[in-house]
One Martini backbone bead per residue (centre of mass of N, CA, C, O) as a GRO file, in nm:
protein
   72
    1MET     BB    1  -0.316   9.100  -1.810
    2ASN     BB    2  -0.468   9.382  -1.919
    3GLU     BB    3  -0.361   9.713  -1.916
    4ARG     BB    4  -0.596   9.980  -1.870
    5LEU     BB    5  -0.686  10.323  -1.870
    6ASN     BB    6  -0.893  10.247  -2.105
    7GLY     BB    7  -1.126  10.074  -2.279
    8GLU     BB    8  -1.045  10.214  -2.566
    9GLY     BB    9  -0.773  10.153  -2.549
   10ILE     BB   10  -0.486  10.007  -2.541
   11PRO     BB   11  -0.300   9.777  -2.430
   12ARG     BB   12  -0.016   9.825  -2.255
   13ASP     BB   13   0.142   9.556  -2.370
   14THR     BB   14   0.113   9.691  -2.686
   15LEU     BB   15   0.274   9.953  -2.719
   16PRO     BB   16   0.542   9.887  -2.845
   17TRP     BB   17   0.416   9.777  -3.107
   18ALA     BB   18   0.247  10.035  -3.179
   19LEU     BB   19   0.509  10.220  -3.206
   20THR     BB   20   0.579  10.048  -3.493
   21GLN     BB   21   0.290  10.160  -3.614
   22ARG     BB   22   0.220  10.397  -3.823
   23ARG     BB   23  -0.091  10.375  -3.855
   24LEU     BB   24  -0.167  10.411  -3.553
   25VAL     BB   25  -0.028  10.673  -3.491
   26LEU     BB   26  -0.154  10.847  -3.708
   27ARG     BB   27  -0.440  10.807  -3.608
   28ALA     BB   28  -0.416  10.928  -3.340
   29ARG     BB   29  -0.335  11.211  -3.440
   30SER     BB   30  -0.581  11.269  -3.629
   31ILE     BB   31  -0.796  11.229  -3.375
   32ASP     BB   32  -0.670  11.310  -3.105
   33LYS     BB   33  -0.587  11.014  -2.949
   34CYS     BB   34  -0.480  10.825  -2.714
   35LEU     BB   35  -0.366  10.508  -2.717
   36LEU     BB   36  -0.445  10.459  -2.403
   37CYS     BB   37  -0.683  10.697  -2.304
   38CYS     BB   38  -0.820  10.900  -2.527
   39ALA     BB   39  -0.693  11.161  -2.500
   40PRO     BB   40  -0.619  11.466  -2.582
   41ASN     BB   41  -0.333  11.604  -2.689
   42VAL     BB   42  -0.119  11.475  -2.879
   43ASN     BB   43   0.169  11.357  -2.981
   44GLU     BB   44   0.378  11.227  -3.233
   45ALA     BB   45   0.311  10.929  -3.077
   46GLY     BB   46   0.008  10.931  -2.957
   47ILE     BB   47   0.050  11.081  -2.670
   48CYS     BB   48  -0.016  11.194  -2.392
   49GLU     BB   49   0.114  11.364  -2.120
   50VAL     BB   50   0.049  11.157  -1.896
   51CYS     BB   51   0.138  10.895  -2.035
   52TYR     BB   52   0.431  10.984  -2.100
   53THR     BB   53   0.513  10.997  -1.790
   54LEU     BB   54   0.440  10.656  -1.776
   55LEU     BB   55   0.666  10.546  -1.921
   56ARG     BB   56   0.869  10.310  -2.016
   57PRO     BB   57   1.185  10.279  -2.129
   58GLU     BB   58   1.102  10.139  -2.391
   59GLU     BB   59   0.871  10.325  -2.477
   60GLN     BB   60   1.032  10.593  -2.474
   61GLY     BB   61   1.218  10.527  -2.697
   62LEU     BB   62   0.992  10.495  -2.916
   63ALA     BB   63   0.874  10.782  -2.879
   64GLU     BB   64   1.124  10.954  -2.934
   65ARG     BB   65   1.136  10.886  -3.236
   66TRP     BB   66   0.876  11.049  -3.301
   67LEU     BB   67   0.979  11.328  -3.180
   68ALA     BB   68   1.229  11.335  -3.385
   69GLY     BB   69   1.110  11.221  -3.682
   70VAL     BB   70   1.165  10.896  -3.738
   71GLY     BB   71   0.995  10.687  -3.615
   72PRO     BB   72   0.980  10.338  -3.619
   0.00000   0.00000   0.00000
């Protein structure tokens, strides 16, 4: 079963894959919508502050690469 925080966002189980896709992250940043919940004010990983605090360790490691400017 796919866990979604919002019906418009990507399924939670695909977030690790999405964080390796430059095109998806850059799109989320350009439209300023969180990959998971579609809230505004996303960080360099395309994730809002609330969702960022809820990331699992694997997801956080991938997001931190974006925050450090390394990318996928």
